[in-house]
Backbone bond lengths (Angstrom), bond angles and torsions (degrees), N, CA, C in turn:
res aa  C-N    CA-C-N  psi(-1)  N-CA   C-N-CA  omega(-1)  CA-C   N-CA-C  phi
1 M - - - 1.447 - - 1.521 109.07 -
2 G 1.318 116.63 144.80 1.450 121.66 -176.41 1.517 113.43 -78.86
3 M 1.324 114.37 169.68 1.449 122.50 178.63 1.528 109.46 -77.27
4 A 1.319 117.02 132.98 1.460 121.01 176.23 1.520 108.82 -83.47
5 T 1.316 115.99 139.12 1.459 120.81 179.23 1.522 108.43 -148.86
6 T 1.296 116.54 166.01 1.456 121.75 179.02 1.518 108.50 -116.60
7 I 1.316 115.43 135.22 1.461 121.28 177.05 1.517 107.48 -122.82
8 K 1.320 116.73 126.34 1.459 120.66 177.20 1.519 108.52 -95.58
9 L 1.330 115.23 121.62 1.453 122.05 178.82 1.520 108.78 -114.18
10 D 1.338 116.23 144.44 1.459 117.41 173.86 1.533 108.09 -71.25
11 D 1.319 115.81 164.05 1.463 121.03 -173.84 1.530 112.41 -58.85
12 E 1.334 116.78 -38.72 1.467 119.94 -178.31 1.529 110.63 -65.20
13 L 1.332 117.13 -46.88 1.463 120.23 -179.16 1.525 110.86 -66.89
14 K 1.306 116.30 -40.11 1.468 120.38 177.94 1.531 109.68 -59.34
15 S 1.321 117.27 -43.29 1.458 122.24 179.34 1.528 110.61 -63.71
16 R 1.314 117.01 -41.51 1.461 121.14 179.57 1.524 111.04 -64.57
17 V 1.335 117.05 -41.85 1.460 121.06 178.25 1.530 110.14 -62.95
18 K 1.326 116.63 -45.81 1.465 120.57 179.52 1.527 110.84 -61.47
19 H 1.333 116.41 -42.32 1.462 120.79 179.38 1.529 110.64 -61.97
20 L 1.317 116.66 -48.02 1.459 121.28 179.51 1.527 110.88 -63.05
21 A 1.318 116.96 -41.12 1.463 120.84 177.86 1.524 110.42 -59.04
22 G 1.325 116.87 -41.80 1.463 120.62 177.74 1.520 112.04 -63.79
23 L 1.330 116.25 -42.90 1.461 119.86 178.97 1.524 111.94 -64.00
24 R 1.319 116.49 -36.87 1.467 121.51 -177.92 1.528 112.71 -89.00
25 Q 1.310 116.15 -3.55 1.464 122.12 -176.19 1.529 109.96 53.97
26 R 1.297 114.51 48.81 1.458 123.83 178.47 1.526 108.51 -128.97
27 A 1.311 115.05 162.09 1.465 119.63 174.14 1.525 108.81 -75.33
28 A 1.326 116.02 148.72 1.463 120.32 176.09 1.530 110.00 -57.65
29 H 1.318 117.22 -35.84 1.465 122.38 178.06 1.525 110.33 -58.67
30 W 1.339 117.47 -43.72 1.461 121.65 179.91 1.523 110.08 -62.74
31 I 1.339 116.59 -44.63 1.469 121.48 179.61 1.530 110.15 -58.20
32 M 1.326 116.95 -46.07 1.463 120.51 -178.80 1.526 111.36 -66.76
33 C 1.337 117.46 -42.05 1.474 120.72 178.43 1.522 110.70 -62.73
34 E 1.333 116.33 -43.14 1.466 120.26 179.77 1.524 110.87 -64.14
35 A 1.327 116.88 -41.58 1.466 120.66 178.57 1.525 110.85 -61.87
36 I 1.310 116.98 -43.35 1.475 120.68 179.84 1.526 109.84 -67.30
37 R 1.325 117.00 -42.52 1.468 121.05 179.23 1.526 110.71 -59.16
38 Q 1.326 116.90 -47.23 1.469 120.51 -179.68 1.527 110.97 -63.93
39 Y 1.325 117.48 -41.12 1.465 121.20 178.52 1.523 110.66 -61.99
40 V 1.334 117.14 -47.50 1.460 121.07 -178.33 1.526 110.23 -64.62
41 D 1.327 118.02 -43.35 1.471 120.79 177.07 1.522 110.93 -57.48
42 R 1.336 116.47 -47.91 1.468 121.18 -178.84 1.522 111.38 -62.34
43 E 1.331 116.60 -44.86 1.461 119.73 -177.73 1.527 112.01 -69.77
44 E 1.342 117.50 -33.40 1.468 119.84 175.71 1.527 110.25 -64.98
45 K 1.325 117.09 -41.75 1.468 120.68 177.66 1.524 110.51 -65.03
46 R 1.330 116.29 -41.47 1.466 120.31 179.06 1.530 110.44 -62.36
47 E 1.336 117.05 -41.73 1.467 120.94 179.73 1.525 110.82 -67.95
48 A 1.330 117.69 -39.50 1.468 120.63 177.11 1.526 109.93 -62.10
49 F 1.337 117.45 -41.91 1.461 121.45 177.66 1.525 110.60 -62.23
50 R 1.334 116.24 -42.84 1.467 120.70 179.03 1.524 111.17 -62.64
51 Q 1.336 116.17 -42.70 1.465 120.23 179.14 1.528 110.86 -64.72
52 D 1.345 116.75 -40.62 1.469 120.23 176.95 1.521 110.56 -61.21
53 A 1.330 116.84 -41.56 1.463 120.56 179.47 1.526 110.69 -64.50
54 L 1.331 117.32 -42.52 1.463 120.33 178.29 1.529 111.21 -63.36
55 C 1.329 116.11 -41.08 1.472 119.62 178.31 1.520 110.30 -63.54
56 A 1.339 116.94 -43.50 1.471 120.49 179.04 1.526 110.52 -62.81
57 W 1.322 117.21 -41.52 1.468 120.57 179.46 1.529 110.51 -64.37
58 N 1.327 116.66 -45.01 1.463 120.08 179.00 1.526 111.35 -62.86
59 E 1.330 116.48 -39.52 1.465 120.19 178.04 1.526 110.26 -64.42
60 Y 1.335 116.86 -42.53 1.463 120.60 177.69 1.529 110.70 -62.13
61 Q 1.330 116.46 -42.05 1.467 120.24 178.71 1.530 110.87 -61.17
62 T 1.326 116.44 -33.17 1.467 121.18 -178.02 1.521 111.87 -78.03
63 N 1.349 117.10 -47.07 1.463 118.56 -171.30 1.524 115.03 -115.09
64 G 1.317 118.39 -12.01 1.464 121.51 177.43 1.522 114.98 73.07
65 L 1.317 118.06 2.12 1.467 120.47 -179.23 1.526 110.16 -71.05
66 H 1.331 115.33 136.80 1.459 119.77 -177.26 1.531 110.32 -158.33
67 V 1.322 115.46 173.15 1.456 124.46 171.80 1.518 105.70 -126.33
68 T 1.322 116.73 137.52 1.467 118.92 -179.95 1.528 110.30 -77.14
69 L 1.317 115.74 162.69 1.457 121.64 176.79 1.524 110.55 -59.08
70 E 1.331 116.54 -41.71 1.458 120.98 -179.45 1.528 110.76 -62.91
71 E 1.340 117.07 -41.27 1.463 120.79 178.90 1.533 110.85 -65.27
72 A 1.304 116.09 -42.57 1.460 120.31 179.34 1.529 110.53 -66.02
73 D 1.339 117.58 -42.92 1.467 121.25 178.78 1.525 111.48 -61.32
74 A 1.342 116.74 -43.26 1.466 120.56 179.80 1.527 110.35 -62.16
75 W 1.316 117.30 -40.78 1.465 121.84 178.78 1.528 110.61 -65.23
76 L 1.337 116.26 -45.90 1.463 120.31 179.81 1.531 111.72 -63.46
77 E 1.335 117.30 -35.93 1.468 120.49 177.07 1.526 110.43 -62.28
78 K 1.325 116.80 -40.34 1.467 120.62 178.20 1.524 110.48 -63.77
79 L 1.338 116.53 -43.28 1.462 120.14 178.78 1.526 111.18 -62.63
80 E 1.338 116.24 -42.85 1.468 120.58 178.80 1.515 111.81 -62.61
81 A 1.335 116.46 -31.33 1.464 121.74 179.66 1.529 111.38 -79.36
82 G 1.330 116.96 -2.55 1.456 120.66 178.15 1.516 114.58 92.62
83 E 1.313 117.37 3.83 1.467 120.49 178.80 1.527 109.80 -75.50
84 D 1.314 115.70 150.01 1.464 121.88 176.30 1.522 107.79 -94.07
85 A 1.326 116.06 70.64 1.465 122.00 -172.35 1.519 111.46 -88.88
86 E 1.311 115.83 140.17 1.460 121.91 174.08 1.528 108.34 -75.53
87 P 1.336 117.75 144.07 1.472 118.83 176.64 1.517 110.03 -65.37
88 P 1.335 116.85 153.12 1.471 119.81 179.39 1.533 110.51 -64.99
89 K 1.317 114.53 150.82 1.469 120.76 178.73 1.528 109.86 -78.17
90 C 1.317 115.12 140.43 1.464 120.06 175.29 1.524 109.30 -71.48
91 H 1.323 115.54 146.98 1.469 121.27 179.60 1.515 109.01 -147.86
92 E 1.316 115.92 170.96 1.477 119.98 178.26 1.498 110.84 -85.87
């Protein structure tokens, strides 16, 4: 069973949630839980992406290995054309 909590909503938002719940034939509680779940999922993915970017930047700062925009574009063009192309090798 989940954790019970209280959420204070202003009257306008509460009305909107109730209206949407009626349209979806769902409980207002379900609508709010789903909204929070989707927000948390999105923000966790955004944070993971940010952490990956920071790790890549730190790695680049350490070793200088990279791929140029032109190399990446050429690889992506091959993929778009349906070729099974290997990604370009990183270099200094």
